[in-house]
C-alpha positions as a printed NumPy array, in Angstrom:
array([[ 18.422,   0.043, -40.464],
       [ 16.945,   0.512, -37.006],
       [ 19.082,  -0.785, -34.154],
       [ 17.966,  -2.66 , -31.064],
       [ 18.791,   0.101, -28.608],
       [ 15.487,   1.649, -27.547],
       [ 14.346,   0.998, -23.953],
       [ 10.701,   0.403, -23.023],
       [  9.162,   1.119, -19.591],
       [  9.532,  -2.58 , -18.746],
       [ 13.287,  -2.296, -19.223],
       [ 13.242,  -4.369, -22.41 ],
       [ 15.622,  -3.243, -25.17 ],
       [ 13.68 ,  -3.133, -28.416],
       [ 14.197,  -2.153, -32.06 ],
       [ 12.773,   1.203, -33.121],
       [ 13.807,   3.938, -35.586],
       [ 12.855,   6.655, -33.069],
       [ 15.709,   7.99 , -30.91 ],
       [ 13.83 ,   9.655, -28.089],
       [ 14.71 ,  12.56 , -25.792],
       [ 17.431,  10.897, -23.685],
       [ 20.366,   8.566, -24.058],
       [ 21.788,   6.214, -21.43 ],
       [ 23.704,   3.03 , -20.788],
       [ 24.048,   0.096, -18.41 ],
       [ 27.743,   0.22 , -17.673],
       [ 29.343,  -1.287, -20.759],
       [ 29.009,  -3.035, -24.106],
       [ 25.913,  -5.138, -24.742],
       [ 26.513,  -5.371, -28.489],
       [ 28.656,  -7.291, -30.951],
       [ 30.834,  -5.707, -33.695],
       [ 27.907,  -6.053, -36.126],
       [ 25.744,  -3.858, -33.829],
       [ 23.448,  -6.695, -32.739],
       [ 22.87 ,  -7.345, -29.043],
       [ 24.394, -10.158, -27.057],
       [ 22.227, -12.058, -24.567],
       [ 23.192,  -9.9  , -21.616],
       [ 21.169,  -6.795, -20.816],
       [ 23.517,  -5.032, -18.42 ],
       [ 27.183,  -5.026, -17.46 ],
       [ 27.088,  -3.248, -14.1  ],
       [ 24.407,  -2.021, -11.693],
       [ 24.995,   1.54 , -12.88 ],
       [ 22.045,   2.252, -15.183],
       [ 22.073,   5.921, -16.122],
       [ 20.145,   8.577, -18.067],
       [ 22.307,  10.939, -20.142],
       [ 21.841,  13.985, -22.303],
       [ 21.639,  13.303, -26.034],
       [ 24.422,  15.859, -26.59 ],
       [ 27.262,  16.734, -24.178],
       [ 30.39 ,  18.873, -24.77 ],
       [ 30.221,  18.337, -28.535],
       [ 31.253,  14.71 , -28.163],
       [ 30.515,  12.647, -31.277],
       [ 30.921,   8.973, -32.1  ],
       [ 29.18 ,   6.202, -34.005],
       [ 26.433,   4.5  , -32.005],
       [ 27.341,   0.952, -30.944],
       [ 31.001,   1.344, -31.855],
       [ 33.094,  -1.816, -31.246],
       [ 34.603,  -1.904, -27.769],
       [ 32.475,   0.964, -26.41 ],
       [ 29.411,   1.006, -24.174],
       [ 26.036,   0.438, -25.793],
       [ 24.068,   3.658, -26.233],
       [ 20.433,   3.213, -25.225],
       [ 17.609,   5.648, -25.959],
       [ 14.407,   6.581, -24.13 ],
       [ 11.209,   8.266, -25.306],
       [ 11.298,  10.462, -22.203],
       [ 12.671,  10.618, -18.671],
       [  9.573,   8.944, -17.222],
       [ 10.274,   5.895, -19.412],
       [ 13.902,   5.789, -18.266],
       [ 12.84 ,   5.947, -14.604],
       [ 10.324,   3.145, -15.149],
       [ 13.076,   0.968, -16.601],
       [ 15.162,   1.643, -13.488],
       [ 17.691,   4.239, -14.695],
       [ 18.835,   7.325, -12.742],
       [ 20.459,  10.634, -13.822],
       [ 24.1  ,  10.533, -14.951],
       [ 26.566,  12.097, -12.507],
       [ 28.72 ,  13.527, -15.323],
       [ 26.613,  15.05 , -18.087],
       [ 23.681,  15.74 , -15.708],
       [ 25.638,  16.683, -12.603],
       [ 23.154,  19.233, -11.252],
       [ 20.21 ,  16.873, -11.84 ],
       [ 22.118,  14.037, -10.186],
       [ 22.975,  16.134,  -7.123],
       [ 19.307,  17.06 ,  -6.672],
       [ 18.349,  13.418,  -7.205],
       [ 20.891,  12.258,  -4.622],
       [ 19.655,  14.761,  -2.017],
       [ 16.047,  13.632,  -2.519],
       [ 17.123,  10.004,  -2.394],
       [ 18.805,  10.674,   0.973],
       [ 15.674,  12.403,   2.259],
       [ 13.497,   9.515,   1.093],
       [ 15.66 ,   6.935,   2.841],
       [ 16.2  ,   8.959,   6.015],
       [ 19.896,   9.612,   5.45 ],
       [ 21.572,  12.633,   7.026],
       [ 24.069,  13.106,   4.189],
       [ 24.07 ,  12.625,   0.442],
       [ 23.846,   8.992,  -0.614],
       [ 26.779,   7.147,  -2.198],
       [ 26.389,   6.294,  -5.872],
       [ 27.228,   2.611,  -5.338],
       [ 24.509,   2.333,  -2.688],
       [ 21.931,   4.014,  -4.926],
       [ 22.776,   1.69 ,  -7.805],
       [ 22.687,  -1.426,  -5.635],
       [ 19.296,  -0.484,  -4.18 ],
       [ 17.831,   0.302,  -7.595],
       [ 19.126,  -2.953,  -9.039],
       [ 17.376,  -4.934,  -6.306],
       [ 14.131,  -3.083,  -7.081],
       [ 14.174,  -3.41 , -10.87 ],
       [ 15.336,  -7.028, -11.434],
       [ 14.347, -10.263,  -9.689],
       [ 16.477, -13.385,  -9.196],
       [ 15.395, -14.693, -12.599],
       [ 16.703, -11.446, -14.15 ],
       [ 13.139, -10.419, -15.038],
       [ 11.503,  -7.033, -14.462],
       [ 10.338,  -6.641, -10.87 ],
       [  7.008,  -4.884, -10.288],
       [  5.22 ,  -3.908,  -7.084],
       [  1.623,  -3.225,  -6.078],
       [  0.468,   0.237,  -4.983],
       [ -2.884,   2.069,  -4.781],
       [ -3.268,   3.945,  -8.049],
       [ -4.798,   6.958,  -6.29 ],
       [ -1.507,   7.633,  -4.476],
       [  0.788,   7.59 ,  -7.505],
       [  2.42 ,  10.862,  -8.63 ],
       [  2.577,  12.019, -12.241],
       [  5.329,  10.364, -14.263],
       [  5.047,   6.897, -12.706],
       [  4.381,   3.917, -14.974],
       [  1.829,   1.209, -14.283],
       [  0.684,  -1.897, -16.104],
       [ -2.929,  -1.42 , -17.122],
       [ -4.445,  -4.36 , -18.99 ],
       [ -0.853,  -5.587, -19.353],
       [  0.198,  -2.45 , -21.267],
       [  2.576,   0.161, -19.791],
       [  0.794,   3.445, -19.101],
       [  2.172,   6.639, -17.614],
       [  0.17 ,   8.421, -14.91 ],
       [ -0.613,  12.051, -15.685],
       [ -3.251,  13.891, -13.677],
       [ -6.502,  11.91 , -13.918],
       [ -5.478,   9.976, -17.038],
       [ -3.335,   6.989, -18.018],
       [ -1.459,   7.258, -21.317],
       [ -0.386,   4.051, -23.102],
       [  3.296,   3.959, -24.073],
       [  4.346,   3.586, -27.689],
       [  7.916,   3.788, -29.067],
       [  7.125,   6.995, -30.988],
       [  4.843,   8.564, -28.386],
       [  1.799,   7.991, -26.218],
       [ -1.527,   6.691, -27.454],
       [ -5.13 ,   7.544, -26.609],
       [ -5.51 ,   7.92 , -22.829],
       [ -7.997,   6.304, -20.495],
       [ -9.342,   7.678, -17.253],
       [ -7.314,   6.825, -14.194],
       [ -9.371,   4.276, -12.214],
       [ -9.991,   4.819,  -8.522],
       [ -9.581,   2.605,  -5.48 ],
       [ -7.484,  -0.062,  -7.179],
       [ -4.17 ,  -1.732,  -6.6  ],
       [ -2.043,  -1.716,  -9.751],
       [  1.266,  -3.23 , -10.797],
       [  3.814,  -0.416, -10.829],
       [  6.779,  -0.574, -13.207],
       [  8.731,   2.363, -11.775],
       [ 10.946,   1.044,  -8.928],
       [  9.696,   1.987,  -5.424],
       [ 12.622,   4.28 ,  -4.605],
       [ 12.111,   6.184,  -7.849],
       [  8.389,   6.514,  -7.129],
       [  9.446,   8.073,  -3.814],
       [ 11.912,  10.447,  -5.456],
       [  9.273,  11.522,  -7.997],
       [  6.799,  12.165,  -5.168],
       [  9.356,  14.527,  -3.581],
       [ 10.779,  16.279,  -6.658],
       [  7.779,  16.282,  -8.999],
       [  7.226,  14.618, -12.341],
       [ 10.158,  13.665, -14.574],
       [ 10.072,  14.87 , -18.174],
       [  7.164,  13.321, -20.113],
       [  6.906,  13.33 , -23.901],
       [  4.51 ,  16.046, -25.184],
       [  2.347,  13.379, -26.852],
       [  0.853,  12.854, -23.354],
       [ -1.357,  15.662, -22.23 ]])
């Protein structure tokens, strides 16, 4: 039976049999002993993106008393939902991310994890605990950023927009010009992507 542990670009946790390329969590247990979700959708502000496999660690997904494993189609999806690289299993990626974050925000030294997480949380969730979006010119968006196009999440890749599906991207449409669009990827992550280049995107796009 498929579990409700797949994350969409809007940050919603949905049910899908597909695992995806990355795992992650939101700081703790979101599930009950029967592997169904509670009403809460995060425990802390630390929303991370992890490797699927790390140091041969193995355990049953959604084990009682453990954090809830979440899965993402690709890294671009995880960024859109507001997650950042894990500082343990993706240490090198996190260090590069932290340096680019500091550059983006005009800091002279590497940013503190708690400050990164607090800033991201303010950018991804509003006071009603709903997904926060922001408006940007579509022409200026780098590859790997997600936008809402006709109310459907699409990832930007070159001159095309690819609609997100749990098992992969659908038929693309041409990227429109000279338009403001609702962007799902939090502003700070858009900035990091603009500096470091595109996050990993599922091969079904392109």
